N, CA and C of each residue as an Amber inpcrd file, in Angstrom:
protein
   231
   0.8360000  -1.1700000   0.0000000   0.0000000   0.0000000   0.0000000
   0.8880000   1.2430000   0.0000000   0.5150000   2.2390000  -0.7820000
   1.3020000   3.4620000  -0.8790000   1.1490000   4.2910000   0.3840000
   2.2510000   4.8940000   0.7820000   2.2160000   5.7580000   1.9530000
   1.7880000   7.1590000   1.5450000   1.0250000   7.7660000   2.4090000
   0.6060000   9.1390000   2.1680000   1.7710000  10.0520000   2.5320000
   2.1010000  10.9320000   1.6030000   3.1800000  11.8680000   1.8880000
   2.5910000  13.2460000   2.1190000   3.1880000  13.9380000   3.0330000
   2.7560000  15.3040000   3.3000000   3.9380000  16.2190000   3.0970000
   3.6470000  17.3890000   2.6150000   4.7350000  18.3430000   2.4160000
   4.8490000  19.2240000   3.6430000   6.0440000  19.6090000   3.9300000
   6.3040000  20.5050000   5.0360000   6.3070000  21.9180000   4.5020000
   5.2880000  22.6780000   4.7780000   5.2380000  24.0600000   4.3090000
   5.3210000  24.9750000   5.5040000   5.8540000  26.1560000   5.2840000
   5.9280000  27.1380000   6.3550000   5.4570000  28.4750000   5.8400000
   5.0790000  29.3340000   6.7350000   4.6230000  30.6680000   6.3740000
   5.8040000  31.6240000   6.3330000   6.7730000  31.3310000   5.4930000
   7.9070000  32.2250000   5.3530000   8.3500000  32.2810000   3.9110000
   8.9270000  33.3950000   3.5680000   9.4890000  33.5800000   2.2470000
  10.9870000  33.5900000   2.4540000  11.6890000  32.7300000   1.7400000
  13.1100000  32.5640000   1.9660000  13.8760000  32.8630000   0.6930000
  14.9860000  33.5570000   0.8280000  15.8410000  33.8220000  -0.3210000
  16.3320000  32.4920000  -0.8860000  16.7490000  32.5290000  -2.1490000
  17.3160000  31.3320000  -2.7580000  18.4540000  30.8300000  -1.8890000
  18.5240000  29.5370000  -1.7360000  19.5700000  29.0010000  -0.8850000
  20.8720000  28.8340000  -1.6590000  21.8860000  28.4230000  -0.9430000
  23.2280000  28.2970000  -1.5080000  23.2560000  27.3570000  -2.7050000
  22.5050000  26.2680000  -2.6640000  22.4940000  25.3070000  -3.7640000
  21.9820000  25.9370000  -5.0490000  20.9550000  26.7390000  -4.9640000
  20.3440000  27.3350000  -6.1560000  21.2250000  28.4120000  -6.7710000
  21.9390000  29.1660000  -5.9460000  22.7130000  30.2920000  -6.4570000
  24.1900000  29.9860000  -6.6210000  24.6520000  28.9620000  -5.9370000
  26.0660000  28.6370000  -6.0160000  26.9170000  29.5110000  -5.1090000
  26.3180000  30.3650000  -4.3220000  27.0710000  31.2000000  -3.3980000
  26.3020000  31.3150000  -2.0860000  27.0390000  31.6320000  -1.0460000
  26.4080000  31.7540000   0.2600000  25.6760000  33.0800000   0.3510000
  24.4600000  33.0350000   0.8470000  23.6600000  34.2320000   1.0680000
  23.0260000  34.1360000   2.4370000  22.8240000  35.2800000   3.0490000
  22.0990000  35.3130000   4.3090000  20.6310000  35.0670000   4.0060000
  20.0210000  34.1270000   4.7120000  18.6050000  33.8430000   4.4920000
  17.7570000  34.8740000   5.2220000  16.7040000  35.3100000   4.5540000
  15.8040000  36.3010000   5.1220000  14.4350000  35.6660000   5.3120000
  14.0790000  35.3960000   6.5470000  12.7670000  34.8200000   6.8410000
  11.7860000  35.9400000   7.1300000  10.7220000  35.9630000   6.3710000
   9.6840000  36.9710000   6.5260000   8.3570000  36.2420000   6.6200000
   7.5190000  36.6480000   7.5460000   6.2050000  36.0460000   7.6760000
   5.4290000  36.2720000   6.3860000   4.9490000  35.2080000   5.7840000
   4.2610000  35.2890000   4.4980000   3.0220000  36.1690000   4.5690000
   2.2420000  36.0340000   5.6310000   1.0320000  36.8530000   5.7650000
   1.3730000  38.3340000   5.8560000   2.4170000  38.6540000   6.6050000
   2.8570000  40.0430000   6.7320000   3.3530000  40.5540000   5.3820000
   4.1300000  39.7420000   4.7000000   4.6880000  40.0940000   3.3940000
   3.5690000  40.4110000   2.4010000   2.5830000  39.5340000   2.3070000
   1.4680000  39.7430000   1.3790000   0.6060000  40.9320000   1.7910000
   0.4390000  41.1210000   3.0890000  -0.3360000  42.2560000   3.5820000
   0.3380000  43.5770000   3.2120000   1.6520000  43.6230000   3.3240000
   2.3880000  44.8300000   2.9550000   2.2750000  45.1080000   1.4610000
   2.3410000  44.0580000   0.6560000   2.1840000  44.2260000  -0.7930000
   0.7890000  44.7490000  -1.0980000  -0.2180000  44.1460000  -0.4720000
  -1.6050000  44.5590000  -0.7000000  -1.8090000  46.0340000  -0.3390000
  -1.2830000  46.4300000   0.8070000  -1.4270000  47.8160000   1.2580000
  -0.7320000  48.7670000   0.2910000   0.4930000  48.4230000  -0.1060000
   1.2480000  49.3000000  -1.0110000   0.5940000  49.3520000  -2.3830000
   0.0680000  48.2490000  -2.8740000  -0.6140000  48.2320000  -4.1780000
  -1.8210000  49.1600000  -4.1470000  -2.5380000  49.1750000  -3.0300000
  -3.6970000  50.0640000  -2.9110000  -3.2560000  51.5230000  -2.8850000
  -2.1500000  51.8030000  -2.1940000  -1.6190000  53.1690000  -2.1730000
  -1.2260000  53.6190000  -3.5800000  -0.6060000  52.7330000  -4.3290000
  -0.2150000  53.0380000  -5.7080000  -1.4580000  53.3170000  -6.5390000
  -2.4880000  52.4920000  -6.3620000  -3.7550000  52.6820000  -7.0720000
  -4.3520000  54.0520000  -6.7550000  -4.3930000  54.3960000  -5.4640000
  -4.9620000  55.6850000  -5.0690000  -4.1940000  56.8550000  -5.6800000
  -2.8610000  56.7800000  -5.6570000  -2.0310000  57.8310000  -6.2500000
  -2.2970000  57.9420000  -7.7500000  -2.4040000  56.7880000  -8.3950000
  -2.6300000  56.7390000  -9.8380000  -3.9760000  57.3600000 -10.1960000
  -5.0120000  57.0090000  -9.4730000  -6.3500000  57.5490000  -9.7500000
  -6.4150000  59.0480000  -9.4530000  -5.7980000  59.4650000  -8.3610000
  -5.7990000  60.8740000  -7.9760000  -5.1560000  61.7360000  -9.0620000
  -4.1140000  61.2130000  -9.6800000  -3.3750000  61.9590000 -10.7010000
  -3.7970000  61.6060000 -12.1210000  -4.8780000  60.8420000 -12.2570000
  -5.4320000  60.4520000 -13.5650000  -4.3810000  59.7740000 -14.4540000
  -3.6190000  58.8780000 -13.8480000  -2.5940000  58.1280000 -14.5750000
  -3.1890000  56.7820000 -14.9680000  -3.0890000  56.4150000 -16.2470000
  -3.6380000  55.1210000 -16.6640000  -2.8440000  53.9650000 -16.0540000
  -3.5030000  52.8430000 -15.8730000  -2.8520000  51.6640000 -15.3270000
  -3.8870000  50.6360000 -14.9370000  -3.4210000  49.5770000 -14.2940000
  -4.3310000  48.5150000 -13.8700000  -3.8460000  47.9030000 -12.5650000
  -4.7160000  47.1270000 -11.9500000  -4.4080000  46.5430000 -10.6490000
  -3.2240000  45.5870000 -10.6890000  -3.0680000  44.8680000 -11.7800000
  -1.9660000  43.9130000 -11.8900000  -0.6210000  44.6370000 -11.8760000
  -0.5340000  45.7290000 -12.6260000   0.6980000  46.5170000 -12.6680000
   0.9730000  47.1450000 -11.2980000  -0.0830000  47.6100000 -10.6300000
   0.0710000  48.1650000  -9.2790000   0.6350000  47.1000000  -8.3390000
   0.1050000  45.8820000  -8.4510000   0.5560000  44.7820000  -7.5910000
   2.0280000  44.4580000  -7.8640000   2.4080000  44.3840000  -9.1220000
   3.7980000  44.0690000  -9.4530000   4.7540000  45.1380000  -8.9350000
   4.3540000  46.3970000  -9.0520000   5.1900000  47.4790000  -8.5430000
   5.3200000  47.3770000  -7.0270000   4.2070000  47.1440000  -6.3550000
   4.2200000  47.0090000  -4.8970000   5.0790000  45.8190000  -4.4740000
   4.9350000  44.7170000  -5.1700000   5.7150000  43.5160000  -4.8640000
   7.2060000  43.8030000  -5.0000000   7.5750000  44.4850000  -6.0560000
   8.9710000  44.8350000  -6.2850000   9.5100000  45.7190000  -5.1580000
   8.7240000  46.7000000  -4.7440000   9.1430000  47.6010000  -3.6750000
   9.2990000  46.8700000  -2.3450000   8.3670000  45.9960000  -2.0260000
   8.4230000  45.2790000  -0.7470000   9.5610000  44.2590000  -0.7570000
   9.7750000  43.6040000  -1.8840000  10.9100000  42.6740000  -1.9790000
  12.2200000  43.4180000  -1.7840000  12.3240000  44.6180000  -2.3360000
  13.5320000  45.4290000  -2.1640000  13.7030000  45.8220000  -0.6950000
  12.5930000  46.1170000  -0.0390000  12.6240000  46.4760000   1.3800000
  13.2590000  45.3610000   2.2070000  12.9190000  44.1200000   1.8780000
  13.4540000  42.9680000   2.5970000  14.6980000  42.3810000   1.9290000
  15.2160000  43.0940000   0.9320000  16.4220000  42.6700000   0.2020000
  16.2620000  41.2590000  -0.3520000  15.1210000  41.0380000  -1.0280000
  14.8090000  39.7280000  -1.5860000  15.0100000  39.6880000  -3.0930000
  15.5310000  40.7380000  -3.6600000  15.6830000  40.7930000  -5.1140000
  16.9730000  40.1300000  -5.5060000
């Protein structure tokens, strides 16, 4: 009979490890819920700024910009 396998998941976002990059890097553990919440908040701020200034755009682009900014904040780029 086949054994049921379970994956070990955690609520953290981790930089690429040494095996993937070939060099040693400091790992940055960030709570996933906090990380996503910060992106969501920043994306909404970007949306509000864009609408206030009548700048064309869309929610997906706002999200990508916010994600990029938050990743830079945590030095995850």
